[in-house]
N, C-alpha and C positions, 0 to 999 in steps of 0.2 A: 457115571457115564454109562449109558446103555451101549450095546453092541452096534446099534444103528447109528448112534451119535459118533462112535469111534470110526466107523466106516466112512461116514460123511466127512469127518475131520481129515482122515487120511486122503480121501479123494480130493478135498480142497487143497491140501498140501501138494499133491501130484499136479493138479491143474496150475497152481501158482508156479511151481518149478518149471513146468513145460512152457508157460507163458514167458518166463525169463529167458529160457533157452531160445525160443523162436524169435523173441524180440531182438536178442543179440545177433542171431543168424540174419534176420532181415536187415538190421541196421548195418552190419558189416557188408552184406551183399549190395545194398544201395550205395554205400560209401565206395566200394570197389568199382561199381559200374559208373558212378559219377567221376571217379578218377580216370577211368578209361576214356570217357568222353572228353574230359578236360585235357588229357594228354594226346588227343586225336588218335587213340588206339582203336576206337570204335566210333562209328558215326551215329549220331542221335536218331536219324530216321531208320537206319538199319536196326538199331537196338529196339526202337518202338515196334517195328514189324515183327521182330523176334518175340517181344513180349505179348503182342496180340496173338501170334501163333500159339504160344504156350497157353495163354489164358483161354483161347477158343477150344483147345483140346480138353480142358477141364469141363467144358459144358457138354461135351459129347457123352452119351450114356455108355 
């Protein structure tokens, strides 16, 4: 294995590990928000406005 192949292999492992971490984070976040709406701790329209506000901030330079 050349050095370039080793670096690519390590990079692939890092990407796979990060994808598992973020998948777990987003799954637990969606679950928690769904429970909050189901238990009437948060209103769905209010949560939608909050999500739109957060996502619109990411579009700003």
